[in-house]
Backbone as CSV, one residue per row, in Angstrom:
resi,resn,N_x,N_y,N_z,CA_x,CA_y,CA_z,C_x,C_y,C_z
1,UNK,132.307,-190.689,12.222,131.039,-189.763,11.858,130.769,-189.682,10.620
2,UNK,131.722,-189.641,9.794,131.683,-189.484,8.167,130.816,-190.795,7.665
3,UNK,130.802,-191.832,8.071,129.895,-192.858,7.990,128.355,-192.862,7.701
4,UNK,128.087,-191.841,8.457,126.505,-191.558,8.506,125.843,-190.759,7.502
5,UNK,127.058,-189.971,6.674,125.942,-189.064,5.413,126.679,-190.204,4.166
6,UNK,126.039,-189.842,3.166,125.917,-190.325,1.855,127.212,-189.994,1.155
7,UNK,127.578,-188.542,1.335,128.335,-187.729,0.492,128.972,-186.699,1.580
8,UNK,130.000,-186.114,1.231,130.678,-185.215,2.059,131.344,-184.360,0.991
9,UNK,130.994,-183.190,0.914,131.437,-182.132,0.020,132.349,-181.264,0.869
10,UNK,133.679,-180.844,0.015,134.484,-179.882,1.050,134.213,-178.564,-0.124
11,UNK,133.782,-177.393,0.431,133.542,-176.161,-0.848,134.315,-175.200,-0.233
12,UNK,135.153,-174.772,-0.946,136.412,-173.743,-0.507,136.138,-172.714,-1.699
13,UNK,135.051,-172.307,-2.072,135.059,-170.881,-2.380,133.780,-170.498,-1.891
14,UNK,133.747,-169.179,-2.219,132.531,-168.042,-1.722,131.374,-168.873,-2.081
15,UNK,130.110,-168.942,-1.411,128.660,-169.357,-1.746,128.138,-168.111,-1.741
16,UNK,128.582,-166.543,-1.416,127.884,-165.543,-1.248,128.822,-164.624,-1.674
17,UNK,128.351,-163.304,-1.856,129.034,-162.009,-2.305,129.925,-162.082,-1.003
18,UNK,131.355,-162.224,-0.922,132.002,-162.066,0.612,132.345,-160.465,0.419
19,UNK,132.426,-159.816,-0.570,132.637,-158.168,-0.558,131.700,-157.577,-0.065
20,UNK,130.708,-157.783,-0.174,129.328,-157.136,0.099,129.181,-157.685,1.400
21,UNK,129.293,-158.858,1.796,129.453,-159.257,3.368,130.457,-158.345,4.353
22,UNK,131.655,-158.551,3.664,132.631,-157.766,4.667,132.336,-156.204,4.696
23,UNK,131.889,-155.688,3.616,131.415,-153.904,3.838,130.473,-153.683,4.872
24,UNK,129.420,-155.058,5.149,128.449,-154.460,6.054,129.198,-154.991,7.761
25,UNK,130.215,-155.434,7.778,131.054,-155.241,8.959,132.114,-154.666,9.278
26,UNK,132.718,-154.295,8.206,133.969,-153.568,8.347,133.949,-152.532,7.412
27,UNK,133.909,-150.833,7.860,133.785,-149.977,7.201,135.197,-149.322,6.533
28,UNK,136.318,-149.539,7.646,137.852,-149.483,6.885,137.984,-149.992,5.914
29,UNK,138.224,-149.263,4.541,138.552,-149.662,3.381,140.005,-150.475,3.322
30,UNK,140.966,-150.089,4.460,142.458,-150.685,4.410,142.059,-152.183,4.813
31,UNK,141.443,-152.125,5.953,141.334,-153.642,6.865,140.437,-154.523,5.789
32,UNK,139.533,-153.752,5.129,138.795,-154.930,4.257,139.707,-155.563,3.173
33,UNK,140.551,-154.312,2.532,141.675,-154.986,1.650,142.380,-156.173,2.051
34,UNK,142.580,-155.658,3.203,143.994,-156.835,3.851,143.177,-158.030,4.386
35,UNK,141.993,-157.892,4.740,141.375,-159.103,4.900,141.145,-159.907,3.389
36,UNK,140.781,-159.500,2.639,140.400,-159.919,1.205,141.316,-160.706,0.631
37,UNK,142.827,-159.967,0.936,143.887,-160.433,0.051,144.273,-161.647,1.232
38,UNK,144.425,-161.531,2.726,144.386,-162.603,3.617,143.700,-163.798,2.926
39,UNK,142.597,-163.598,2.804,141.293,-165.037,2.651,141.980,-165.548,1.212
40,UNK,142.094,-164.793,0.035,142.475,-165.152,-1.016,143.966,-165.963,-1.057
41,UNK,144.805,-165.549,-0.074,146.492,-166.418,0.125,146.042,-167.362,0.832
42,UNK,145.230,-167.416,1.814,145.049,-168.462,2.646,144.200,-169.504,1.852
43,UNK,143.352,-169.411,1.154,142.541,-170.297,0.035,143.166,-170.756,-0.944
44,UNK,144.121,-169.873,-1.431,145.120,-170.170,-2.626,146.357,-170.824,-2.339
45,UNK,147.251,-170.120,-1.910,148.598,-170.230,-1.907,148.651,-171.531,-0.761
46,UNK,148.118,-171.322,0.556,147.997,-172.099,1.805,147.069,-173.398,1.463
47,UNK,146.202,-173.117,0.382,145.309,-174.450,0.155,144.258,-174.870,1.726
48,UNK,143.877,-173.741,2.652,143.026,-173.975,3.945,141.737,-174.092,3.404
49,UNK,141.292,-174.931,3.913,139.558,-174.577,3.910,139.089,-173.631,4.702
50,UNK,138.528,-172.541,4.090,138.128,-171.483,4.540,136.695,-171.049,4.005
51,UNK,135.639,-171.722,4.351,134.694,-171.530,3.637,133.824,-170.047,4.096
52,UNK,132.738,-169.687,3.426,132.079,-168.422,3.680,131.493,-168.785,5.179
53,UNK,131.005,-169.416,5.508,130.502,-169.639,6.821,131.685,-169.135,7.859
54,UNK,132.839,-169.573,7.820,134.148,-168.931,8.853,134.255,-167.268,8.523
55,UNK,134.453,-167.312,7.202,134.538,-165.925,7.047,133.680,-165.032,7.702
56,UNK,132.452,-165.573,7.887,131.297,-164.366,8.446,131.595,-164.819,9.898
57,UNK,131.977,-165.685,10.190,132.214,-165.996,11.733,133.318,-165.081,12.438
58,UNK,134.146,-164.929,11.763,135.359,-164.169,12.140,135.043,-162.375,12.027
59,UNK,134.423,-162.203,11.175,133.498,-160.752,11.059,132.544,-160.503,12.315
60,UNK,132.267,-161.512,12.512,131.246,-161.214,13.657,131.996,-160.925,14.874
61,UNK,133.000,-161.943,15.527,133.914,-162.110,16.305,134.708,-160.457,16.138
62,UNK,135.241,-160.239,15.281,135.813,-158.942,15.037,135.190,-157.570,15.471
63,UNK,133.620,-157.850,14.907,132.954,-156.472,15.263,132.398,-156.663,17.142
64,UNK,132.755,-158.006,17.768,132.228,-157.827,18.854,133.807,-157.262,19.756
65,UNK,134.527,-157.062,19.100,135.666,-156.486,20.056,137.105,-157.453,20.033
66,UNK,136.858,-158.465,19.277,138.188,-159.634,19.011,138.951,-159.163,18.059
67,UNK,140.207,-158.767,17.976,141.128,-159.004,16.979,141.046,-159.835,16.036
68,UNK,141.134,-159.271,14.636,140.984,-160.725,13.709,141.796,-161.763,13.964
69,UNK,143.302,-161.926,14.611,143.723,-162.698,14.844,143.009,-163.429,15.835
70,UNK,142.997,-163.006,16.865,141.918,-163.749,18.164,140.879,-164.495,17.477
71,UNK,140.091,-164.055,16.514,138.955,-164.277,15.753,139.235,-165.551,14.859
72,UNK,140.589,-165.387,14.511,141.025,-166.661,13.904,141.155,-168.014,14.786
73,UNK,141.857,-167.507,15.684,142.367,-168.710,16.543,140.949,-169.505,16.976
74,UNK,139.696,-168.509,17.191,138.822,-169.172,17.839,137.842,-170.008,16.860
75,UNK,137.910,-169.457,15.607,137.271,-170.160,14.796,137.877,-171.327,14.073
76,UNK,139.152,-171.178,14.020,139.842,-172.298,13.131,141.218,-172.805,13.466
77,UNK,141.631,-172.906,14.789,142.955,-173.240,15.409,142.763,-174.414,15.733
78,UNK,141.646,-174.938,16.222,141.231,-176.225,16.812,141.242,-177.378,15.418
79,UNK,140.837,-176.644,14.486,140.634,-177.873,13.601,141.498,-177.595,12.169
80,UNK,142.511,-176.497,12.742,143.609,-176.500,11.529,145.127,-176.644,12.282
81,UNK,145.122,-177.235,13.337,145.954,-177.240,14.287,147.607,-177.777,13.599
82,UNK,147.310,-178.396,12.390,148.831,-178.699,11.441,149.326,-177.750,10.654
83,UNK,148.186,-176.755,10.670,148.841,-175.560,9.699,148.756,-174.494,10.290
84,UNK,148.161,-174.412,11.711,148.087,-173.142,12.186,149.413,-172.064,12.455
85,UNK,150.394,-172.531,12.511,151.365,-171.551,12.496,151.583,-171.002,11.110
86,UNK,151.412,-171.773,9.871,151.447,-170.908,8.858,150.214,-170.018,8.394
87,UNK,148.998,-170.214,8.913,148.153,-169.215,9.375,148.423,-167.947,9.830
88,UNK,148.947,-168.018,11.164,149.441,-167.089,11.973,150.285,-166.233,11.271
89,UNK,151.499,-166.776,10.277,152.506,-165.964,9.513,151.783,-165.618,8.322
90,UNK,150.742,-165.926,7.910,150.016,-165.285,6.757,149.240,-164.184,7.163
91,UNK,148.775,-164.112,8.504,147.883,-163.044,9.079,148.943,-161.889,9.195
92,UNK,150.069,-162.352,10.008,151.304,-161.154,9.963,151.716,-160.533,8.572
93,UNK,151.798,-161.317,8.132,152.274,-160.509,6.352,151.381,-159.858,5.815
94,UNK,149.862,-160.262,6.168,148.905,-159.279,5.576,148.421,-158.232,6.518
95,UNK,149.018,-158.362,7.882,148.390,-157.121,8.604,149.216,-156.562,9.503
96,UNK,150.285,-157.263,9.783,151.581,-156.344,10.293,151.388,-156.130,11.773
97,UNK,150.685,-157.023,12.373,150.693,-156.689,13.880,149.451,-155.505,14.278
98,UNK,148.630,-155.491,13.269,147.376,-154.394,13.586,146.709,-155.091,14.734
């Protein structure tokens, strides 16, 4: 599939004001802070590709009644299978089983 494109760019930094986006989906400041820290560690320490598109997709799933962990599984597990256990452990470290 890659040979059909002139160039492929991996963008692993926010393309929008993610704090403002987060505030529109989650009112609880504790959960917002935990999610922000989780995403920062995911992008920084774990070096997992986590574009703004996934950021918003997880929030949308969360507002539809999914837990954040389940939303992460739906949005990320299939393409991050090799590091999924690390993502789940990082989630546990930030959310402590919420």
